[in-house]
ZADRENLUM-559460 format. One record per residue (C-alpha): x, y, z negated; residue in three letters. Coordinates in pm, 1 decimal. Each point is the difference from the previous one (the first is absolute). Layout:
! ZADRENLUM-559460
> X | Y | Z | ALA
...
This chain:
! ZADRENLUM-559460
> -356.0 | 6021.2 | 379.0 | MET
> 373.7 | -23.7 | -8.2 | ALA
> 200.0 | -190.8 | 253.2 | ALA
> 110.3 | -264.0 | -253.4 | GLU
> -359.4 | -116.6 | -39.7 | ALA
> -17.8 | -118.0 | 359.9 | HIS
> 175.6 | -326.5 | -97.7 | THR
> -278.9 | -83.0 | -244.4 | VAL
> -270.8 | -221.8 | 147.7 | SER
> -361.6 | 113.6 | -20.2 | THR
> -83.2 | -285.2 | -235.8 | GLU
> 291.9 | 79.3 | -225.3 | GLU
> -94.3 | 368.4 | 1.7 | MET
> -345.1 | -95.3 | -130.9 | GLU
> 166.2 | -212.8 | -267.2 | GLU
> 221.0 | 290.1 | -108.2 | LEU
> -296.5 | 238.2 | -1.2 | ARG
> -187.2 | -242.3 | -226.3 | GLU
> 304.4 | -26.9 | -225.8 | ALA
> 36.4 | 376.5 | -15.8 | PHE
> -362.5 | 42.3 | -107.0 | SER
> 55.6 | -250.5 | -283.9 | LYS
> 309.3 | 183.8 | -122.1 | VAL
> -159.4 | 343.7 | 42.3 | ASP
> -232.9 | -60.5 | -292.3 | VAL
> -110.5 | 362.8 | -33.1 | ASP
> -92.7 | 19.2 | 366.9 | GLY
> 174.3 | 331.5 | 66.2 | ASN
> 179.5 | -112.9 | 316.1 | GLY
> 352.6 | -33.7 | -135.1 | TYR
> 203.9 | -194.2 | -253.9 | ILE
> 196.0 | 171.6 | -273.8 | SER
> 303.8 | -127.8 | -186.4 | THR
> -217.1 | -60.4 | -305.5 | GLN
> -240.4 | -216.4 | 201.0 | GLU
> 288.9 | -211.8 | 127.8 | LEU
> 130.8 | -41.8 | -353.8 | ASN
> -343.1 | -99.8 | -130.8 | ASP
> -35.6 | -253.7 | 278.5 | LEU
> 322.9 | -178.1 | -86.4 | PHE
> -94.8 | -3.6 | -368.9 | LYS
> -345.5 | -140.5 | 72.1 | ALA
> 149.3 | -271.2 | 222.8 | ALA
> 213.0 | -150.3 | -281.2 | ASN
> 294.5 | -39.3 | 237.6 | LEU
> 285.6 | -219.0 | -132.5 | PRO
> 245.4 | 290.1 | 8.1 | LEU
> 173.7 | 182.6 | -284.4 | PRO
> -120.8 | 349.2 | -74.4 | GLY
> 310.5 | 171.9 | 136.7 | TYR
> -45.5 | -185.1 | 334.1 | ARG
> -364.3 | 107.9 | 27.6 | VAL
> 108.8 | 360.3 | -59.3 | ARG
> 268.3 | -31.8 | 268.8 | GLU
> -251.5 | -137.5 | 250.9 | ILE
> -249.0 | 276.0 | -78.1 | VAL
> 271.3 | 261.5 | 42.9 | GLN
> 122.4 | -157.3 | 325.2 | GLU
> -349.6 | -21.5 | 146.8 | LEU
> -81.9 | 356.8 | -103.3 | SER
> 315.2 | 137.3 | 160.2 | GLN
> -40.0 | -205.6 | 316.7 | THR
> -373.7 | 32.9 | 47.8 | MET
> -37.3 | 365.2 | -85.5 | ASP
> 143.0 | 116.1 | 330.4 | GLN
> -173.7 | 337.9 | -22.4 | ASP
> 147.3 | 56.6 | -349.1 | LYS
> -339.1 | 122.1 | -118.8 | ASP
> -44.0 | -250.2 | -285.6 | GLY
> -271.3 | -179.2 | 196.9 | LYS
> 34.3 | -323.7 | 193.2 | ILE
> -247.2 | -7.0 | 291.1 | THR
> -131.2 | -304.9 | 179.0 | PHE
> 229.0 | 70.8 | 295.0 | GLN
> 310.0 | 16.1 | -221.2 | GLU
> -121.4 | -312.6 | -179.6 | PHE
> -42.8 | -184.8 | 332.2 | THR
> 342.8 | 91.9 | 133.9 | ASN
> 191.3 | -93.5 | -314.9 | VAL
> -191.6 | -317.4 | -92.2 | VAL
> 43.5 | -125.0 | 356.4 | HIS
> 371.7 | 70.5 | -21.6 | GLY
> 26.9 | -182.2 | -333.2 | LEU
> -209.9 | -301.2 | 97.0 | LYS
> 272.7 | -257.4 | -54.7 | SER
> 156.8 | 158.9 | -306.0 | SER
> -44.2 | -84.1 | -367.6 | GLU
> -196.6 | 321.5 | -45.8 | VAL
> -251.0 | -81.2 | 270.4 | ALA
> -54.2 | -353.4 | -129.3 | LYS
> -66.0 | 111.4 | -355.0 | THR
> -209.1 | 289.5 | 129.5 | PHE
> -224.8 | -237.2 | 193.2 | ARG
> -31.8 | -227.0 | -306.0 | LYS
> -93.0 | 300.7 | -208.7 | ALA
> -276.8 | 94.1 | 239.1 | ILE
> -142.4 | -351.2 | 7.9 | ASN
> 13.5 | -31.9 | -379.9 | LYS
> -244.2 | 286.1 | -51.3 | LYS
> -298.5 | -134.4 | -189.9 | GLU
> -303.9 | -95.6 | 205.5 | GLY
> 190.8 | -50.0 | 328.2 | ILE
> -74.5 | -331.4 | 174.5 | CYS
> 253.1 | -145.0 | 242.8 | ALA
> -137.8 | -133.2 | 329.0 | VAL
> 115.0 | -345.3 | 107.0 | ALA
> 258.1 | 8.5 | 278.8 | GLY
> 219.9 | 284.5 | 118.1 | THR
> 8.6 | 241.2 | 290.6 | SER
> 164.2 | -151.9 | 305.4 | GLU
> 145.4 | 336.9 | 99.7 | GLN
> 130.2 | 140.2 | -326.1 | SER
> 26.8 | -310.4 | -218.0 | GLY
> -179.5 | 186.6 | -277.9 | THR
> -285.1 | -136.3 | -207.3 | GLN
> -336.3 | 175.7 | 15.0 | HIS
> -209.0 | 67.0 | -308.4 | SER
> -324.4 | 157.4 | -111.8 | TYR
> -139.9 | 139.5 | -323.2 | ALA
> -250.0 | -225.9 | -172.6 | GLU
> -187.2 | 293.8 | -153.4 | GLU
> -49.1 | 152.6 | 345.6 | GLU
> -147.2 | -324.9 | 130.2 | LYS
> -243.3 | -7.6 | -292.9 | VAL
> -100.4 | 363.7 | 54.7 | ALA
> -60.7 | -45.3 | 372.6 | PHE
> -200.3 | -319.3 | -52.7 | VAL
> -227.0 | 174.2 | -249.4 | ASN
> -43.8 | 297.5 | 234.4 | TRP
> -92.7 | -223.4 | 296.7 | VAL
> -236.9 | -205.3 | -214.9 | ASN
> -181.4 | 315.3 | -108.3 | LYS
> -0.4 | 163.2 | 343.8 | ALA
> -137.2 | -302.2 | 186.9 | LEU
> -204.7 | -170.9 | -272.9 | GLU
> -329.0 | 58.5 | 187.4 | LYS
> 129.2 | -66.4 | 350.8 | ASP
> -166.1 | -323.4 | 124.0 | PRO
> 280.4 | -65.3 | 249.5 | ASP
> 260.0 | -35.0 | -276.4 | CYS
> -179.6 | -228.1 | -241.2 | GLN
> 194.7 | -303.4 | 125.3 | HIS
> 315.4 | 138.2 | -167.4 | VAL
> -133.8 | 237.1 | -267.7 | LEU
> 39.0 | 48.4 | -285.0 | PRO
> 371.6 | -73.5 | 3.5 | MET
> 177.1 | -109.8 | -316.4 | ASP
> 269.4 | 260.2 | -78.3 | PRO
> 196.1 | -250.4 | -209.5 | SER
> 65.1 | -220.8 | 304.1 | THR
> 130.6 | 50.8 | 354.6 | ASN
> -353.5 | -16.4 | 141.0 | HIS
> 44.4 | 344.9 | 157.1 | LEU
> 260.3 | -122.3 | 246.7 | PHE
> -212.6 | -284.9 | 134.1 | SER
> -316.3 | 214.8 | -0.3 | ALA
> 161.0 | 245.5 | 240.6 | MET
> 79.2 | -280.9 | 243.8 | GLY
> -311.4 | 26.0 | 219.9 | ASP
> 19.3 | 379.9 | 41.0 | GLY
> -355.1 | 74.5 | -115.3 | ILE
> 89.1 | 153.7 | -336.9 | VAL
> 272.7 | 214.3 | 154.4 | LEU
> -234.3 | 126.6 | 272.6 | CYS
> -259.2 | 88.5 | -262.7 | LYS
> 255.4 | 185.6 | -214.2 | MET
> 117.9 | 200.2 | 301.8 | ILE
> -358.0 | 109.0 | 66.9 | ASN
> -41.7 | 98.6 | -365.1 | LEU
> 309.8 | 219.5 | 18.5 | SER
> -83.1 | 154.0 | 338.9 | VAL
> -367.4 | -64.6 | 84.2 | PRO
> -88.3 | -122.8 | 349.6 | ASP
> 358.6 | -81.0 | 93.8 | THR
> -111.1 | -353.1 | 91.3 | ILE
> -329.8 | -82.1 | 168.2 | ASP
> -144.6 | -265.5 | -232.4 | GLU
> -127.7 | -190.6 | 303.2 | ARG
> 356.4 | -73.3 | 109.0 | THR
> 86.7 | -186.7 | -322.5 | ILE
> -34.7 | -377.3 | 27.6 | ASN
> -182.7 | -105.8 | -315.9 | LYS
> -149.5 | -346.4 | 49.9 | LYS
> 126.1 | -336.1 | 124.3 | LYS
> 355.5 | 125.7 | 3.3 | LEU
> 255.7 | -175.1 | 217.8 | THR
> 375.2 | 59.3 | 25.6 | PRO
> -70.5 | 213.9 | 306.9 | PHE
> -266.1 | 220.5 | -165.6 | THR
> 213.0 | 33.8 | -314.5 | ILE
> 287.7 | 119.5 | 217.5 | GLN
> -236.5 | 253.8 | 157.9 | GLU
> -101.4 | 129.2 | -344.2 | ASN
> 359.2 | 34.4 | -116.4 | LEU
> 108.7 | 179.5 | 317.4 | ASN
> -302.5 | 228.7 | -32.6 | LEU
> 92.3 | 76.8 | -361.1 | ALA
> 365.2 | 71.4 | 80.0 | LEU
> -81.1 | 221.8 | 298.5 | ASN
> -261.0 | 188.0 | -204.2 | SER
> 238.1 | 40.1 | -293.7 | ALA
> 254.5 | 150.2 | 238.4 | SER
> -268.9 | 229.6 | 143.7 | ALA
> -74.9 | 150.3 | -343.5 | ILE
> 369.5 | 60.5 | -69.5 | GLY
> 123.6 | -315.1 | -174.3 | CYS
> 357.7 | -108.9 | 67.1 | HIS
> -42.2 | -348.0 | 144.8 | VAL
> 338.9 | -47.3 | 166.9 | VAL
> 131.2 | -352.6 | -69.8 | ASN
> -341.6 | -119.0 | -118.8 | ILE
> -173.1 | -252.7 | 224.9 | GLY
> -320.2 | -199.8 | -5.8 | ALA
> 194.3 | -310.3 | -105.7 | GLU
> 134.2 | 183.8 | -306.4 | ASP
> -354.4 | 72.9 | -115.9 | LEU
> -126.3 | -347.2 | 89.6 | LYS
> 280.4 | -158.8 | -200.9 | GLU
> -59.3 | 240.8 | -290.6 | GLY
> 351.0 | 144.3 | -26.7 | ARG
> -40.5 | 177.1 | -330.4 | GLN
> 221.0 | 308.5 | 33.8 | HIS
> -135.6 | 77.6 | 349.7 | LEU
> -364.6 | -53.0 | -98.3 | VAL
> 32.5 | 219.5 | -309.2 | LEU
> 195.7 | 267.0 | 187.6 | GLY
> -261.4 | 27.5 | 274.2 | LEU
> -293.5 | -14.5 | -241.9 | LEU
> 152.3 | 280.9 | -209.3 | TRP
> 33.7 | 219.0 | 308.7 | GLN
> -366.9 | -56.2 | 89.0 | VAL
> -117.2 | 70.4 | -355.5 | ILE
> 220.3 | 309.5 | -29.4 | LYS
> -134.7 | 148.8 | 324.9 | ILE
> -351.6 | -39.8 | -134.0 | GLY
> 84.8 | 150.9 | -338.0 | LEU
> 171.4 | 300.2 | 161.8 | PHE
> -264.4 | 60.6 | 268.4 | ALA
> -168.7 | 291.9 | -178.1 | ASP
> 311.2 | 147.1 | -160.6 | ILE
> 25.0 | 241.9 | 289.6 | GLU
> -102.7 | 365.1 | 4.3 | ILE
> -192.7 | -22.7 | 327.7 | SER
> -213.7 | -276.0 | -153.9 | ARG
> -16.2 | 138.4 | -352.9 | ASN
> 5.9 | 379.4 | -10.5 | GLU
> -26.5 | -3.4 | -380.7 | ALA
> 373.3 | -80.9 | 0.6 | LEU
> 52.4 | 371.1 | 67.6 | ILE
> -52.2 | 41.6 | -374.6 | ALA
> 348.9 | -148.2 | -43.6 | LEU
> 167.3 | 302.5 | 162.0 | LEU
> 247.9 | 163.2 | -235.2 | ARG
> 88.9 | 367.5 | -27.7 | ASP
> 213.9 | 115.5 | 289.7 | GLY
> -82.1 | -302.8 | 215.6 | GLU
> -157.7 | 13.0 | 343.3 | SER
> -249.5 | -245.1 | 142.9 | LEU
> 276.7 | -135.1 | 224.2 | GLU
> 210.4 | -79.6 | -308.8 | ASP
> -281.5 | -212.8 | -138.0 | LEU
> -62.1 | -170.7 | 333.3 | MET
> 364.3 | -109.2 | 13.3 | LYS
> -45.6 | -217.7 | -308.4 | LEU
> -35.1 | -375.1 | 48.9 | SER
> -295.4 | -184.8 | -159.3 | PRO
> 235.5 | -118.0 | -276.5 | GLU
> 108.7 | 358.1 | -69.6 | GLU
> -360.6 | 121.2 | 4.4 | LEU
> -93.6 | -267.9 | -253.2 | LEU
> 279.6 | 112.4 | -229.8 | LEU
> -109.5 | 362.4 | 44.9 | ARG
> -358.3 | -101.8 | -79.2 | TRP
> 104.7 | -187.2 | -315.5 | ALA
> 204.0 | 297.6 | -120.9 | ASN
> -285.6 | 238.2 | 77.3 | TYR
> -222.6 | -186.6 | -246.1 | HIS
> 280.6 | -40.4 | -254.0 | LEU
> 57.2 | 375.9 | 4.4 | GLU
> -375.0 | 55.7 | -40.1 | GLU
> 23.2 | -222.4 | -308.5 | ALA
> 297.5 | 198.7 | -132.9 | GLY
> 241.7 | -290.7 | 48.0 | CYS
> 345.4 | -26.5 | 153.2 | SER
> 41.3 | -89.1 | 365.4 | ARG
> 121.8 | -338.2 | 120.3 | ILE
> 253.7 | -58.1 | 277.4 | ASN
> -100.4 | -349.8 | 109.3 | ASN
> -244.2 | -285.2 | -47.8 | PHE
> 253.1 | -234.2 | -159.0 | SER
> 223.1 | 106.1 | -289.1 | SER
> -209.3 | 307.1 | -87.3 | ASP
> -325.7 | -192.0 | -50.2 | ILE
> 131.1 | -299.8 | -195.3 | LYS
> -142.6 | 125.0 | -328.9 | ASP
> -351.5 | 41.5 | 156.0 | SER
> -40.9 | 344.5 | -158.1 | LYS
> -2.1 | 183.7 | 333.9 | ALA
> -261.5 | -244.0 | 128.5 | TYR
> -215.6 | 53.9 | -308.9 | TYR
> -4.7 | 375.8 | 57.9 | ASN
> -69.4 | -33.2 | 372.7 | ILE
> -292.1 | -234.8 | -68.3 | LEU
> -140.4 | 244.9 | -252.7 | ASN
> 21.8 | 284.1 | 253.8 | GLN
> -157.3 | -179.9 | 297.1 | VAL
> -275.6 | -186.0 | -185.5 | ALA
> -349.4 | 127.4 | 95.4 | PRO
> -114.7 | 274.2 | -235.6 | LYS
> -369.2 | -16.4 | 88.8 | GLY
> 5.4 | 329.3 | 192.7 | ASP
> -82.2 | -168.4 | 331.9 | GLU
> -356.6 | -106.9 | 68.4 | GLU
> -51.8 | -375.6 | -7.4 | GLY
> 341.0 | -75.1 | -153.8 | ILE
> -18.5 | -73.3 | -374.6 | PRO
> 286.2 | 112.0 | -223.7 | PRO
> 264.5 | -250.2 | -109.1 | ILE
> 187.1 | 85.5 | -319.3 | ALA
> 353.9 | -138.0 | -10.0 | ILE
> 96.7 | -149.4 | -333.9 | ASP
> 343.9 | 153.2 | -67.1 | MET
> 60.9 | -184.2 | -326.3 | SER
> 213.0 | -263.8 | 172.8 | GLY
> 264.9 | 257.7 | 83.1 | ILE
> 111.0 | -25.1 | -362.9 | ARG
> 83.0 | -372.5 | 28.5 | GLU
> 364.1 | -56.0 | -94.0 | LYS
> 66.8 | -296.1 | 228.8 | GLU
> 33.9 | 85.8 | 373.8 | ASP
> -180.3 | -303.0 | 142.0 | VAL
> -290.5 | 38.0 | -240.8 | ARG
> -23.4 | 372.9 | 83.7 | ARG
> 1.1 | -83.0 | 372.0 | ALA
> -275.5 | -256.9 | -48.6 | GLU
> -216.2 | 254.3 | -185.2 | CYS
> 58.5 | 248.2 | 284.5 | MET
> -103.4 | -256.5 | 261.0 | LEU
> -318.6 | -71.7 | -194.6 | GLU
> -88.5 | 367.4 | 44.2 | GLN
> 98.2 | -13.3 | 370.1 | ALA
> -234.9 | -296.7 | 35.8 | ASP
> -286.4 | 218.6 | -123.0 | ARG
> 71.8 | 221.5 | 302.7 | LEU
> 13.9 | -302.7 | 230.1 | GLY
> 372.7 | 51.2 | 57.5 | CYS
> 184.8 | -277.8 | -177.3 | ARG
> 121.8 | -166.5 | 320.8 | GLN
> 362.8 | -72.1 | 94.2 | PHE
> 176.8 | 16.4 | -337.6 | VAL
> 12.2 | -196.6 | -321.1 | THR
> 125.0 | 144.1 | -327.2 | ALA
> 335.7 | -166.2 | 66.2 | THR
> 22.0 | 158.4 | 347.9 | ASP
> -49.7 | 341.6 | -156.4 | VAL
> 262.6 | -54.5 | -269.5 | VAL
> 250.7 | -138.4 | 251.2 | ARG
> -69.7 | 295.5 | 227.1 | GLY
> -62.6 | -196.4 | 321.6 | ASN
> 5.6 | 290.3 | 250.3 | PRO
> -201.4 | -169.4 | 274.8 | LYS
> -285.9 | -119.8 | -219.5 | LEU
> -16.4 | 321.2 | -203.1 | ASN
> -15.2 | 200.8 | 321.8 | LEU
> -292.5 | -214.9 | 114.4 | ALA
> -169.2 | 42.3 | -338.5 | PHE
> 24.4 | 380.3 | 19.2 | VAL
> -112.0 | 8.4 | 365.1 | ALA
> -310.0 | -202.5 | -86.6 | ASN
> -71.0 | 232.8 | -293.0 | LEU
> 31.1 | 302.7 | 228.5 | PHE
> -235.1 | -150.1 | 259.0 | ASN
> -270.5 | -65.9 | -258.5 | LYS
> 43.2 | 301.2 | -230.0 | HIS
> 200.1 | 282.1 | 165.9 | PRO
> -157.4 | 265.4 | -227.9 | ALA
> 100.3 | 278.4 | 240.3 | LEU
> -209.1 | 281.9 | 137.4 | LYS
> 58.1 | 181.7 | 324.8 | LYS
> 111.2 | 353.4 | -96.3 | PRO
> -230.8 | 282.2 | 108.3 | ASP
> 215.8 | 305.0 | -60.6 | ASN
> 331.4 | -92.8 | 161.3 | GLN
> 104.2 | 169.4 | 322.8 | ASP
> 17.5 | -318.1 | 207.4 | ILE
> -27.4 | -29.6 | 376.6 | ASP
> -230.9 | -300.8 | -4.9 | TRP
> 4.6 | -22.7 | 379.5 | SER
> 367.6 | -102.6 | -19.1 | SER
> -95.5 | -319.9 | -184.9 | ILE
> -79.9 | -230.8 | 288.0 | GLU
> -27.4 | -374.3 | -6.1 | GLY
> 229.9 | -179.8 | 240.5 | GLU
> -125.2 | -91.8 | 344.4 | THR
> -20.1 | -358.6 | 120.9 | ARG
> 309.3 | 61.0 | 212.8 | GLU
> 197.0 | 136.5 | -296.0 | GLU
> -107.9 | -288.9 | -221.4 | ARG
> 105.0 | -249.0 | 268.9 | THR
> 349.8 | 147.5 | 21.0 | PHE
> 37.2 | 20.8 | -378.6 | ARG
> -111.6 | -359.1 | -54.9 | ASN
> 225.5 | -120.3 | 282.5 | TRP
> 304.4 | 163.0 | -160.3 | MET
> -83.7 | -140.0 | -342.9 | ASN
> -53.8 | -348.0 | 144.1 | SER
> 363.7 | 9.6 | 116.3 | LEU
> 115.9 | 56.2 | -358.2 | GLY
> 138.0 | 352.9 | 38.3 | VAL
> 137.4 | 156.0 | -316.3 | ASN
> -136.9 | 222.0 | -145.6 | PRO
> -355.5 | -104.7 | 77.3 | ARG
> -189.6 | 249.2 | 215.1 | VAL
> -296.5 | 140.5 | -191.6 | ASN
> -41.7 | 329.5 | 187.9 | HIS
> 92.2 | -27.7 | 364.8 | LEU
> 148.0 | 342.8 | 65.9 | TYR
> 134.4 | 87.9 | -343.9 | LEU
> 180.9 | -333.1 | -39.2 | ASP
> 173.3 | 33.8 | 337.7 | LEU
> 139.2 | 346.6 | -74.7 | ALA
> 353.0 | -131.1 | -67.9 | ASP
> -10.3 | -255.9 | 288.0 | ALA
> 130.7 | -287.0 | -216.9 | LEU
> -297.5 | -215.8 | 93.6 | VAL
> 47.3 | 88.2 | 367.5 | ILE
> 361.1 | -119.9 | -14.1 | PHE
> -120.7 | -333.2 | -138.7 | GLN
> -250.2 | -24.3 | 286.2 | LEU
> 279.8 | 62.6 | 250.2 | TYR
> 183.9 | -297.9 | -142.9 | GLU
> -316.1 | -209.7 | 31.0 | LYS
> -1.1 | 72.8 | 376.0 | ILE
> 374.0 | -76.8 | 27.0 | LYS
> 118.6 | 361.4 | 31.8 | VAL
> 325.0 | 32.4 | -201.3 | PRO
> 8.8 | 265.8 | -272.4 | VAL
> 324.1 | 150.0 | -129.1 | ASN
> -87.2 | 16.3 | -369.1 | TRP
> 310.7 | 204.6 | -71.7 | ASP
> -174.7 | 289.2 | 175.4 | LYS
> -316.1 | -37.6 | -208.7 | VAL
> -59.0 | 209.5 | -313.2 | ASN
> -142.2 | -220.2 | -276.4 | LYS
> -193.2 | 88.2 | -315.9 | PRO
> 18.9 | 130.0 | -260.9 | PRO
> 32.8 | 327.2 | 188.5 | TYR
> 156.4 | 306.8 | -166.5 | PRO
> -244.9 | 253.3 | -141.2 | LYS
> 153.5 | 272.7 | 213.5 | LEU
> -7.2 | -78.0 | 368.7 | GLY
> -203.2 | -320.5 | -29.6 | SER
> -221.3 | 85.5 | 294.7 | ASN
> 305.8 | 76.3 | 212.5 | MET
> 125.8 | -354.8 | -69.4 | LYS
> -337.0 | -141.1 | 104.0 | LYS
> -2.7 | 217.9 | 313.6 | LEU
> 344.1 | -131.7 | 97.7 | GLU
> -141.4 | -353.2 | -25.0 | ASN
> -296.3 | 93.2 | 218.2 | CYS
> 230.3 | 154.4 | 262.5 | ASN
> 201.4 | -321.9 | 8.8 | TYR
> -322.4 | -203.6 | 27.7 | ALA
> -106.3 | 196.2 | 309.3 | VAL
> 351.0 | -32.2 | 144.2 | GLU
> -13.9 | -379.3 | -39.8 | LEU
> -339.8 | -8.9 | 166.1 | GLY
> 121.7 | 189.3 | 302.0 | LYS
> 349.0 | -147.2 | 45.7 | LYS
> -18.8 | -354.2 | -135.3 | GLU
> -367.2 | -101.5 | 20.6 | ALA
> -57.2 | 194.9 | 324.2 | LYS
> -335.5 | 127.8 | -126.5 | PHE
> -185.4 | 285.1 | 164.3 | SER
> 35.1 | 270.0 | -267.5 | LEU
> -31.3 | 314.2 | 210.3 | VAL
> -78.3 | 298.4 | -222.9 | GLY
> 51.6 | -197.3 | -323.4 | ILE
> 262.5 | 127.6 | -245.0 | ALA
> 108.4 | -111.1 | -344.9 | GLY
> -188.2 | 292.9 | -149.3 | GLN
> -327.9 | -143.6 | 132.0 | ASP
> 53.8 | -323.3 | -195.9 | LEU
> 118.5 | 188.3 | -307.4 | ASN
> -304.9 | 228.2 | -1.0 | GLU
> -244.0 | -280.0 | 76.7 | GLY
> -120.7 | 113.9 | 342.2 | ASN
> -275.0 | -256.0 | 49.1 | LYS
> -10.8 | -20.9 | 377.7 | THR
> 375.8 | -20.6 | 49.6 | LEU
> 59.9 | -237.1 | -292.6 | THR
> -267.2 | -236.5 | 132.6 | LEU
> 162.2 | 16.5 | 344.3 | ALA
> 324.6 | -138.4 | -143.4 | LEU
> -176.5 | -260.2 | -214.9 | LEU
> -199.5 | -123.6 | 298.6 | TRP
> 317.5 | -59.8 | 198.4 | GLN
> 161.7 | -177.4 | -295.4 | LEU
> -300.2 | -228.2 | -45.2 | MET
> -23.7 | -65.8 | 374.1 | ARG
> 367.1 | -95.8 | 22.1 | ARG
> -35.5 | -227.3 | -303.2 | TYR
> -293.1 | -179.9 | 165.9 | THR
> 183.0 | -36.7 | 330.4 | LEU
> 303.7 | -140.5 | -182.8 | ASN
> -219.0 | -266.0 | -161.0 | ILE
> -144.1 | -94.9 | 339.4 | LEU
> 350.3 | -19.1 | 147.0 | GLU
> 112.3 | -227.7 | -283.9 | ASP
> -299.9 | -225.0 | 63.7 | LEU
> 83.7 | -1.8 | 372.4 | GLY
> 360.7 | -110.6 | -51.7 | ASP
> 138.2 | 347.4 | 64.2 | GLY
> -193.6 | 77.4 | 318.1 | GLN
> -52.3 | 376.2 | 27.8 | LYS
> -360.2 | 104.2 | -67.0 | VAL
> -163.5 | 313.4 | 143.1 | THR
> -354.1 | 134.1 | 20.3 | ASP
> -28.7 | -161.9 | 343.1 | GLU
> 104.1 | -337.0 | -145.5 | THR
> -274.6 | 17.8 | -262.0 | ILE
> -268.7 | 116.4 | 244.6 | VAL
> 96.2 | -279.0 | 241.2 | SER
> -35.0 | -262.1 | -274.9 | TRP
> -333.4 | 146.1 | -109.2 | VAL
> -139.8 | -6.1 | 352.3 | ASN
> 123.0 | -353.9 | 70.2 | ASN
> -162.9 | -120.9 | -321.1 | THR
> -326.6 | 181.2 | 79.0 | LEU
> -5.9 | -128.7 | 357.7 | GLN
> 45.9 | -358.7 | -115.3 | GLU
> -299.9 | 48.1 | -228.2 | ALA
> -207.7 | 153.9 | 279.1 | GLY
> -8.5 | 345.2 | -161.6 | LYS
> 52.3 | 352.6 | 134.2 | HIS
> 357.1 | 129.8 | 3.8 | THR
> 136.1 | 343.6 | -96.0 | ILE
> 203.7 | 248.3 | 202.1 | SER
> 218.9 | 94.2 | -297.4 | GLY
> -9.3 | 121.8 | -358.3 | PHE
> -178.0 | 319.1 | 108.8 | LYS
> -286.0 | -190.1 | 162.0 | ASP
> -324.8 | 151.0 | -130.6 | GLY
> -168.2 | -337.3 | -41.6 | CYS
> 231.7 | -78.1 | -294.5 | ILE
> -197.1 | 252.0 | -210.5 | SER
> -296.3 | -240.0 | 10.0 | SER
> 220.1 | -272.5 | -159.2 | SER
> -132.9 | -254.1 | 248.5 | MET
> 338.8 | -72.9 | 163.1 | PRO
> 147.0 | -52.7 | -347.6 | VAL
> -280.8 | -236.1 | -102.6 | LEU
> 28.2 | -187.6 | 330.0 | ASP
> 375.7 | -34.1 | -50.9 | LEU
> -40.1 | -130.6 | -356.1 | ILE
> -259.5 | -250.2 | 117.3 | ASN
> 221.3 | -114.8 | 286.5 | ALA
> 299.5 | -46.0 | -231.7 | VAL
> -209.4 | -190.6 | -256.1 | CYS
> -129.9 | -233.8 | 272.1 | VAL
> 357.7 | -66.8 | 112.5 | CYS
> 110.3 | -74.5 | -355.2 | VAL
> -292.2 | -236.7 | -59.9 | CYS
> 71.4 | -186.3 | 323.2 | VAL
> 367.8 | -36.8 | -98.1 | CYS
> -92.4 | -130.1 | -344.0 | VAL
> -245.0 | -252.9 | 144.2 | CYS
> 257.7 | -120.7 | 249.2 | VAL
């Protein structure tokens, strides 16, 4: 993250990220000159043609700081922030908000002065998904089914029950059902539900910074939809992971190693999976789930490949009717395709219009759901694979990964050790704990083909240097090479200290800046336990903690204190 971005507020950064995703219609992570030109044309700006061309040229020259013909999100952020008050920025913002299907939210951000928005088609898709997922849940019948044509979703999320249920669907057993207040709800119990939902969403890796219980209670549309999408996406991507689905090994290409495949994100694995079946069908590959699928022909061929053929016991064959692929009109062709997807139980998330418009978020969800129900992959028997190297992550590793993702690091961490190999995420974590990072010393992607690992190693060396000199961490025996190579023990040692410092910083902020140490926490714990007439602990290494009784006693004591305060 470049130094210029530090002047952008967190809320404004989210706004720019949302804007970037709307402009980046093909979902490839950057904006080209052609995409900028198309955007201005689609916006019907009151500017003569020569002026539009001048603006496109100016933006291309200014934004494309790497001179690689690609405008990244970082370049986009720096330049748009710099142009905020100019004619270009004003018309650019209008262009974004004029995109069809975008609903403006009443009111503006107090920090950035920008107006939030959400996509109507995404609201409809999420409502239909929640209705289907929870249709038989007795605890949600007071708000289900929701009407997708209204704003019922935003009020239905207000008591926290639906959100808690969706979190458990995405990551089972995250929330103990007994802790959800379901009957005779009061403002206090509703607040408990919403706090439980937000804390649980953070625990599974959702980015919940700047989202509070009041935002959900008041039904702030862009925040509700943003959080709900994160929860749904985590559930859709849960099994798109080699350690949980070894059949994905079938997607290995010639000359690739298992490590190469494990480096791919769930989105990249989905694209690889789609192209695997397209190649099996003798069709051309696609590069994205937006512009390349607008004609529905790729989807038709994927459906035909993954449909049950009757070769598995107990699963009857389903013949896909391919006649609709010959329809001349795009929307009609898309509707025929979705009728076939419905026969596979996979019509969710998109309408024919969503397909033709190439909505990247909804089409990604559509493909992920199709993969989960009909992967049509078989674990290879003859490949020389070290299956012992495919290990699922431990609880400790999952905790660290979800913690990092909940802070909104970019890129998202999918594989703990592989995704930290260039230390970019670690630098962002340093900034979260108020350790300054000199971004001029950081090598940023895209890395050169020759010497790319050396650039990443330089980053890792700098990350260790910051830990020792600035953060004052205990990093004896840890070198940049250990982070770069994914040494599990030593990488976890650094992550533990980062997470610990982050927690202590939060406690210090809550205590008006008073320094917090292990002794401070133990003293508070023992005082609270003594007041409740419970046994105390000698420290965090006390063996009785393994029984969980001190933790349960502490929770009970805190709850009693809270109830007394509320009654008073």
